Wavefront OBJ file of the C-alpha trace (Angstrom):
o trace
v -2.483 -211.492 -204.659
v -0.849 -213.759 -202.261
v 1.890 -212.991 -199.940
v 4.268 -209.852 -200.643
v 7.261 -210.918 -202.270
v 10.831 -209.230 -202.135
v 13.436 -210.121 -203.874
v 17.053 -210.699 -202.079
v 20.548 -210.757 -203.759
v 23.444 -211.632 -201.243
v 26.616 -209.833 -202.149
v 25.947 -209.613 -205.770
v 29.256 -208.669 -207.624
v 27.888 -207.294 -210.989
v 26.270 -204.548 -211.535
v 25.017 -205.950 -215.018
v 23.124 -208.991 -212.738
v 21.685 -206.354 -210.275
v 20.621 -204.521 -213.407
v 19.172 -207.943 -215.505
v 17.411 -208.796 -211.947
v 15.864 -205.479 -211.723
v 14.043 -205.754 -215.276
v 13.334 -209.139 -214.637
v 11.393 -208.076 -211.239
v 9.393 -205.609 -213.189
v 8.683 -208.363 -216.088
v 6.997 -210.442 -213.642
v 5.487 -207.926 -211.220
v 7.725 -207.512 -208.388
v 9.066 -204.639 -207.171
v 11.163 -204.517 -203.775
v 14.601 -205.721 -204.182
v 17.100 -205.907 -201.253
v 20.884 -205.823 -201.439
v 22.711 -207.185 -198.474
v 26.093 -206.311 -198.331
v 27.141 -205.520 -202.494
v 30.186 -206.140 -203.650
v 29.532 -203.005 -206.596
v 26.742 -200.313 -206.713
v 23.342 -201.017 -208.127
v 23.000 -197.339 -209.174
v 25.846 -196.857 -211.699
v 25.575 -196.503 -215.866
v 26.311 -200.511 -216.399
v 23.220 -201.466 -213.790
v 21.111 -198.478 -215.034
v 21.602 -199.761 -218.745
v 20.539 -203.129 -218.025
v 17.503 -202.219 -215.918
v 16.346 -200.319 -218.748
v 12.526 -198.861 -217.668
v 13.345 -200.622 -214.037
v 15.448 -198.058 -212.834
v 13.071 -197.185 -210.290
v 13.422 -200.214 -208.476
v 17.342 -200.055 -208.283
v 16.982 -196.300 -207.250
v 14.435 -197.687 -204.021
v 16.254 -201.064 -203.018
v 17.207 -201.440 -199.994
v 20.649 -202.158 -198.651
v 21.013 -204.545 -195.711
v 24.237 -205.506 -193.982
v 23.716 -208.983 -193.643
v 21.109 -211.678 -194.461
v 19.497 -211.563 -191.222
v 18.707 -208.019 -191.075
v 16.959 -208.480 -194.694
v 15.137 -211.234 -193.586
v 13.792 -210.278 -190.320
v 10.346 -209.105 -191.640
v 9.675 -211.928 -193.800
v 7.606 -215.030 -192.896
v 9.288 -217.241 -195.810
v 12.536 -217.199 -196.988
v 13.493 -219.430 -199.781
v 17.192 -219.909 -201.114
v 18.407 -220.433 -204.490
v 21.289 -223.025 -204.399
v 22.766 -225.608 -206.874
v 25.316 -227.016 -204.062
v 23.922 -230.182 -202.566
v 25.485 -231.477 -199.453
v 25.052 -232.712 -195.721
v 22.923 -229.321 -194.768
v 21.215 -229.077 -198.035
v 18.387 -230.959 -198.157
v 14.757 -231.053 -199.177
v 15.276 -229.261 -202.593
v 12.220 -227.307 -204.288
v 11.932 -226.278 -207.824
v 10.933 -223.376 -208.811
v 7.408 -224.245 -209.174
v 7.104 -225.554 -206.203
v 8.644 -222.685 -204.439
v 6.234 -220.560 -205.992
v 3.460 -222.723 -204.510
v 4.368 -222.249 -201.410
v 4.274 -218.686 -201.914
v 1.017 -218.553 -203.091
v -0.137 -220.519 -200.003
v 1.015 -217.468 -197.700
v -1.658 -215.323 -196.763
v -1.438 -211.760 -198.206
v -0.369 -209.796 -195.443
v 2.904 -212.353 -195.258
v 6.088 -211.391 -196.904
v 7.832 -213.935 -198.747
v 11.414 -213.541 -200.214
v 13.552 -215.197 -202.886
v 17.484 -215.012 -201.686
v 20.171 -215.577 -204.276
v 23.654 -215.873 -203.309
v 27.159 -214.211 -204.853
v 27.840 -215.409 -208.269
v 30.845 -217.242 -207.728
v 30.026 -219.181 -204.480
v 25.949 -218.460 -203.560
v 24.999 -218.944 -200.279
v 27.173 -219.342 -197.379
v 26.005 -222.475 -194.359
v 25.249 -219.959 -192.143
v 23.163 -218.012 -195.185
v 21.010 -221.055 -195.847
v 20.065 -221.565 -192.440
v 18.105 -218.430 -192.460
v 16.280 -220.219 -195.248
v 13.197 -221.819 -194.425
v 13.571 -223.802 -198.175
v 15.531 -223.793 -200.481
v 15.214 -224.042 -203.992
v 17.274 -225.915 -206.823
v 16.576 -224.955 -210.617
v 16.703 -228.277 -212.483
v 19.613 -228.205 -215.589
v 21.478 -230.390 -217.940
v 24.792 -231.880 -216.162
v 26.902 -230.438 -218.851
v 26.468 -227.189 -217.833
v 24.865 -227.326 -213.998
v 25.264 -223.188 -212.946
v 23.112 -220.456 -213.916
v 24.182 -216.972 -214.072
v 22.144 -215.147 -211.320
v 20.001 -213.161 -213.183
v 19.020 -216.218 -215.229
v 18.189 -218.448 -212.081
v 16.361 -215.039 -210.567
v 14.808 -214.893 -213.808
v 13.249 -218.213 -213.606
v 11.676 -218.102 -210.396
v 10.072 -214.866 -210.892
v 8.650 -216.440 -213.848
v 7.157 -219.559 -212.214
v 5.808 -217.032 -209.250
v 4.332 -215.194 -211.651
v 2.782 -218.212 -213.928
v 1.106 -219.732 -210.411
v -0.138 -216.040 -209.322
v -1.858 -216.046 -212.684
v -3.509 -219.267 -212.599
v -6.644 -220.710 -210.762
v -4.622 -221.542 -207.678
v -4.056 -218.473 -206.763
v -8.214 -217.493 -206.634
v -8.823 -220.498 -204.890
v -5.968 -221.073 -202.205
v -7.767 -223.106 -199.993
v -5.152 -223.699 -197.866
v -3.838 -219.861 -197.178
v -1.245 -219.745 -193.984
v 0.001 -217.320 -192.036
v 3.636 -217.647 -190.812
v 5.799 -216.518 -188.031
v 8.106 -213.532 -189.090
v 11.929 -214.396 -189.481
v 13.120 -212.465 -186.544
v 11.352 -214.110 -184.210
v 11.939 -217.588 -185.627
v 15.772 -216.480 -185.222
v 15.176 -215.653 -181.640
v 13.456 -219.297 -181.176
v 16.044 -220.938 -183.035
v 18.961 -218.981 -180.965
v 17.504 -219.601 -177.632
v 17.076 -223.310 -178.662
v 20.630 -223.587 -179.365
v 21.692 -222.254 -176.190
v 18.952 -224.114 -173.707
v 20.329 -227.271 -175.617
v 23.904 -226.658 -175.029
v 23.029 -226.137 -171.456
v 21.366 -229.209 -170.652
v 24.238 -231.029 -172.882
v 22.095 -232.254 -175.442
v 24.484 -230.510 -178.475
v 28.017 -231.688 -178.792
v 29.826 -228.536 -177.578
v 32.332 -228.993 -180.234
v 30.230 -229.286 -183.123
v 26.386 -227.853 -181.837
v 25.393 -226.720 -185.497
v 24.977 -230.359 -186.537
v 21.964 -230.899 -184.691
v 20.325 -227.522 -185.003
v 20.298 -227.121 -188.067
v 18.299 -230.485 -188.353
v 16.147 -228.283 -185.856
v 15.883 -225.754 -188.534
v 14.990 -228.051 -191.433
v 12.213 -229.329 -189.618
v 10.589 -226.349 -188.303
v 11.719 -224.360 -192.030
v 9.774 -227.662 -193.667
v 6.744 -227.315 -190.736
v 6.384 -223.626 -191.438
v 5.787 -222.648 -187.798
v 3.166 -219.499 -187.330
v 3.275 -217.330 -183.998
v 1.484 -219.158 -181.901
v 3.696 -222.096 -182.591
v 6.972 -220.020 -182.378
v 5.719 -218.811 -178.850
v 4.755 -222.693 -177.483
v 8.678 -223.455 -179.006
v 9.998 -220.553 -176.870
v 7.930 -221.577 -173.952
v 8.871 -225.303 -173.843
v 12.576 -223.886 -174.005
v 12.079 -221.539 -171.060
v 10.653 -223.855 -169.001
v 14.016 -226.226 -169.549
v 15.384 -223.430 -168.594
v 13.654 -223.105 -165.517
v 13.796 -226.750 -164.652
v 17.619 -226.661 -164.976
v 18.440 -223.472 -162.872
v 16.159 -225.270 -159.933
v 17.820 -228.217 -160.090
v 21.160 -226.754 -159.661
v 20.150 -224.421 -157.140
v 18.620 -227.627 -155.181
v 21.527 -229.050 -155.711
v 24.191 -226.704 -154.010
v 22.256 -226.560 -150.838
v 23.836 -227.669 -147.933
v 22.748 -230.877 -146.758
v 21.217 -230.847 -143.372
v 22.779 -232.008 -140.415
v 20.725 -234.299 -137.419
v 22.151 -235.156 -133.906
l 1 2 3 4 5 6 7 8 9 10 11 12 13 14 15 16 17 18 19 20 21 22 23 24 25 26 27 28 29 30 31 32 33 34 35 36 37 38 39 40 41 42 43 44 45 46 47 48 49 50 51 52 53 54 55 56 57 58 59 60 61 62 63 64 65 66 67 68 69 70 71 72 73 74 75 76 77 78 79 80 81 82 83 84 85 86 87 88 89 90 91 92 93 94 95 96 97 98 99 100 101 102 103 104 105 106 107 108 109 110 111 112 113 114 115 116 117 118 119 120 121 122 123 124 125 126 127 128 129 130 131 132 133 134 135 136 137 138 139 140 141 142 143 144 145 146 147 148 149 150 151 152 153 154 155 156 157 158 159 160 161 162 163 164 165 166 167 168 169 170 171 172 173 174 175 176 177 178 179 180 181 182 183 184 185 186 187 188 189 190 191 192 193 194 195 196 197 198 199 200 201 202 203 204 205 206 207 208 209 210 211 212 213 214 215 216 217 218 219 220 221 222 223 224 225 226 227 228 229 230 231 232 233 234 235 236 237 238 239 240 241 242 243 244 245 246 247 248 249 250 251 252 253
């Protein structure tokens, strides 16, 4: 079986694309679609026409106000992007991303995240994904249509689920849900700001590096709790040091 997997479309702008993604999901055995602040209706005639027999996926789609909410219960979020930059590194190809999902325990939930048709996922949205996917294409036309990109990733996941790898799965993982990981990262950011480890003018330069480290590590609940304990201990030490320094010095006659 492998982890439950949902498809998340962030700010989709075309009803035809939404319908096409729903159809591809049914083709490859997925049924849970989440739409983050869609710019168009996912239930209009265009979307229904493209979905064909997958209209029920559209009708059951969950609408979320932001990506953070959409990923709160997901143990692994893989964001698809074709943009490369300082904070977009360590890319997986679709077949490698499928392997990451297959290695999760059955009770975990994974998300394949796709951005807007015109400019994809923002840097802040990328921060919410533990791993990034890029699809190798020819340089003459490096961008894929949203539905095409989703179809490639869904095909690779379906193929991985129907090979010997899914049957053996020797390295099954259980990862912390997105909400717990995000809470830990927010705590980390504030703690590191408080002790002046981060540049107050550009704190996310270092925190994004930490996020990438944690994303590659695939932290489980216990590991997230350990990190939370570390930040809490640093907070306690800082507060107690500050209180000690404020105490008046003793006077001796």
